[in-house]
Residue, then its C-alpha position, 0 to 999 in steps of 0.5 A: m517390529k513397527r515400521k517408522t513413519i517418515t513425515r515429508a517436510a512441506p515445500g520450503i521457500f524455493d520450492p514452486d509449492f511453497l505454501l500450497t498444501t493441498p492438490q487443489a491449491r497447487q492447481l489454483y496457483h499453477a494454472v490461474a494465479a501465477d502469471l497474471p499481471i499485477i495491478d499495484y494500485h497503491c504504493h510508494l515508489p518514487p516517480r522520479e526513479l520510475a521516470e528516469n528508469r534508475r539503476f541500483e548499484n548494490l543491494t543496499d540501495l535497492w533493498l535497505a534504503g527507506d525499508h523500515y521493516k528491515w530497519r526494525a529487525m536489525r535494531a531488535n537484533g542489536i545493530d547500531e544505528s550507524l549500520i541502519t540509517g547512518n553513514a556506513t558503507a553499503r557492504a557493512k549495512y549489507d552485512a549487518w542485514a545478512a547477519t540479522v536474517p537468520m534470526t528473522v525465522m517465523n518473521p515474514l521477513y525471512h519470507w519476503t527476503h528469500l522470495e526477493l532473492k529468488r525473483p528477480f536474481g534467480i538466488r535459491s540460497w539462504l542468506h547469512p553470514g556464510t553466503a552473503a559475500s556471494i550473493w552480494r557479487k552475483t546481485e552486483r553484477l546483474l544489477a549492472t545489466p539492463a534487465f535489473s534496471v527499474h523498468g527491467i524488474l518491473k517487466n520481470w514481474n509483469v507489472a501492469l499498473i502503479g499507483t504512485t502517492d503524491d501530495p496535491a502540491d506536487d508539480l507531478r513533472w516525473h509523471r509528465q516525464i514518464c507519459r511523454a517518454k512512453s517507455c515505462p512498461a507499466v501504467v504509472v499514475p499518481t494518487f492524490r494524498p492530501d494528509r497535510g491539508l488535514a493537519v491543523d493541529r500542526p501550524a508549521v506543517f499546515t501553513a507550508y502546505v497552504r502555501e505550497l498548494g496555492s503555488a501548485a494550483n495558481m492561486d492565492i489561498r486566503t479564505w476556507d473557500d480558497f483552500l477547497r478551489a485549490h484541491d478541486r484544481r489539483i484534483d483536476a491537474f491529477h485526473a489529467l495524468g490518469c490519477r482515479a484514487s485518492d489515499h488518506a492516512l487517519e489515526a482514526p476518522p473524524d467524529g465531530e460534526p462539520g459545519e462551514a462556520v466551524c471550518l471557516r474559523v479553524f482554516k482562519r486560526a490555523l493559517a495565522g499559526k495559531a493553535v486550535t482545539p482538539e475538537e475544532a481539528d476534528r470538525f474541520r477534518a470532517g468538513l475537508l473529507l466530506h468536501l474531498g469525497r464529493a469531489y471524488a465521487k464526481r470524478g468516478w475516483t476511489q477513496q482510500l482510507h488507511l486508518g489505525a497507525l499511531r506515528n512517530v511514538n518514539t521521540r528520541m528516534a523521530a527527533r533523529l531520524g525524521a518520519d517513516a523511521g520504523c517507530d509507528t506502531i498500531g493504535d486503539r483508537a475507536m473506530a466504529r462510530g466515526l467511520a459510519r458518520l463519515l461514510d453516512r454523510l457522503d451517502q446521505t446525498d448519494q455522494l458517497p465514492r468507491t471507497i477502501l477501508y485498510n485497518l491496522n488493528p487486528a481486533d477490529n478485522e470483524l468491525f471493518a468488514a461489517m462496516i462495509g456492508n452497510f453502504q453497498d448499494g448495488s450500483t458497483a459490485g464490491k463498491i466499500q472495500y475492505g482492503s488487504g492486510w496493511w503494514f504490520l498485517d500484511q503477513k500470512d496470518g494477518m492476511e489470512r485474518q483479514m480475508k476470513a473476516l471479509a469472507n464470513l461477513g461480506l463477499i471475498s469473491r469481489f475483493v480487490g486484491m494485494i497492494t505493495d504499499s512499499r518503496s521498494f522495487l523488490s516488494y512485488s515478491r508480496h504479490e506471489y506471496f498473496r496469491r500463494i495464500v488466496c490459493d492455498l485458503f481456497g484449496t484448503a477449503m475445497a479439500q475439506g469439502l466447505i466449497p465446491n471442489d470445482p476447479a473452473h468456478i474456484g479458479m475464476i474467483v481467485r483470478r478475480i481476487a488476484h487481478d480482474n476485480a481490481a481491473s474493473y473496480f477501478t476507472f484507471p486508464s487501461e493496462n493496454q492503452p497507458v495514460r497520456e497527458s492532457a493538454 
């Protein structure tokens, strides 16, 4: 009589060994990565909520407001917009999400949702209509306690540093308040995001930005030179509050040749509210990015380039809801030549700052991984980085593919690791998710004999990717010495 073979299921989401498929992976995660501080050097958390230590009334406020990942899934599940971004009650919106969650199996939202319930709430139940009421009640009780304020959540996750994303025209008052209060458990620094300054093809956006930038920089902006000086002033103001990084969202790198004459002409036309040609806009962007890159290099900053998003493709939804409504997608613009030219222009005069490139199209993984190797110069380990899987790619398969491309064509040992890139305070579970995936990637390679079965050496590399590389790569204020506002 044949004996039946029973296959044991792999550890599930609530198991301590979730995603860890080998003994080596489990050792790496539990002994090395699990409890390291989090350096979230790029996110979209609101500085005001950090400054005021916001308390959330319920899961809808904390979980669903502003989360376009969830909105997209709910729409795909046939949920009416009134229950997503509309005027339905908080409980009705939550119930609509609870009804959607069982349909998200095989989507990363299924993992993220339950990891976010597990920590910080300690809930180890699947969310579905049958459990929705009890989970709502428990989280509502917990959110009423100080341990579940914004600062309490950060302490729970051992968040050491947060880099928010801020417009150059922002007055930075909430960052100043954070510095004065000294109560936030994490160092909080602004990140310089001058995307509106590149929008010369959208006169209304551009002219409003110039007006607001001039007010913030305390100067009149009438010429191209004024425009550049105003950015320099704001860079210095950001630097005084601990900013050491910029961020740019580009559908594709500018490919045109910059030149002062064309920038002068285009700036004048755009400021007058007149249309510019696509070629003129491209050359203007190249000129502004060249100036800004040099300014970043001078101050020891890191520039981040998020490339490849095609935004607001649904005209009807954009008109109804505005930007960031869940109607952006992966673009397929050519990247290589423009990206090479942008980096090379800065490198020619030895003014290329530390740079992180984030790719949104998985077809370009190897392109990006190969590109960074062209501009490493030995001055800083991993000076040019291929950033973590971004947006549509910050799920298990996307992160693994990004890391394998980097490992094959560069040095994954110098990788600066994960970011939340999120507006939600519960998204720190993505760091746990990432760390488990990293440990399984290395642990599996150890088990297969592809790398040394040496827990000390590989553990050191895992620690670097999870924390140490980011801590040494950026010139942020020390995790243990929070920034203090300059006079």
